[in-house]
C-alpha positions as CSV (number, residue, x, y, z in Angstrom):
1,M,73.1,-146.5,159.9
2,K,76.1,-148.6,158.9
3,L,78.4,-145.6,158.9
4,L,77.0,-143.9,162.1
5,P,79.8,-145.2,164.4
6,W,82.4,-144.0,161.9
7,Q,80.8,-140.6,161.7
8,C,80.5,-140.3,165.5
9,A,84.2,-141.2,165.9
10,H,85.3,-138.6,163.3
11,M,83.2,-135.9,164.9
12,A,84.7,-136.7,168.3
13,V,88.2,-136.6,167.0
14,S,87.6,-133.3,165.3
15,R,86.2,-131.9,168.5
16,L,89.2,-133.1,170.5
17,V,91.7,-131.6,168.0
18,R,90.0,-128.2,168.3
19,E,89.2,-128.3,172.0
20,P,91.0,-131.0,174.1
21,D,88.5,-130.5,177.0
22,S,85.4,-130.9,174.9
23,A,82.4,-132.2,176.7
24,V,80.9,-133.4,173.4
25,A,83.7,-135.7,172.4
26,M,83.4,-138.3,175.1
27,P,79.7,-139.1,174.5
28,L,80.4,-139.3,170.7
29,L,83.2,-141.8,171.3
30,V,81.1,-143.8,173.7
31,A,78.3,-143.8,171.0
32,A,80.7,-144.9,168.3
33,Y,82.0,-147.9,170.3
34,A,78.6,-148.8,171.6
35,L,77.0,-148.9,168.1
36,A,79.9,-150.8,166.7
37,G,79.9,-153.3,169.6
38,A,76.1,-153.7,169.4
39,S,76.4,-154.5,165.7
40,V,79.1,-157.1,166.3
41,V,77.2,-158.7,169.2
42,L,74.1,-159.0,167.0
43,V,75.9,-160.6,164.2
44,L,77.5,-163.2,166.5
45,T,74.4,-164.0,168.5
46,R,71.5,-163.8,166.0
47,R,70.5,-166.9,164.0
48,D,70.0,-164.9,160.8
49,R,73.3,-163.0,161.4
50,A,71.5,-159.6,161.0
51,A,73.6,-156.6,162.1
52,L,72.2,-153.5,163.7
53,H,71.9,-151.7,160.4
54,D,70.0,-154.6,158.9
55,L,67.5,-154.5,161.8
56,V,67.0,-150.8,161.6
57,T,66.4,-150.8,157.8
58,A,64.4,-154.1,157.9
59,T,66.7,-155.8,155.3
60,R,67.6,-159.4,154.9
61,V,70.6,-161.0,153.3
62,L,69.8,-164.3,151.6
63,P,72.3,-166.9,150.6
64,S,73.0,-167.3,146.9
65,P,71.7,-170.5,145.3
């Protein structure tokens, strides 16, 4: 989940290199930016600082003693 925006962006760029008028590239780029943006917004607004990938996988980061 953490690398999904990166993967979407790379798939979009590879589509644009092969076919500049690709109809698939723009939704992939929008998804990449939306996922990355959502993760940043969650980290900045949540009290526990959980990012999108933490919420999806139900993990928690605890401070070290």
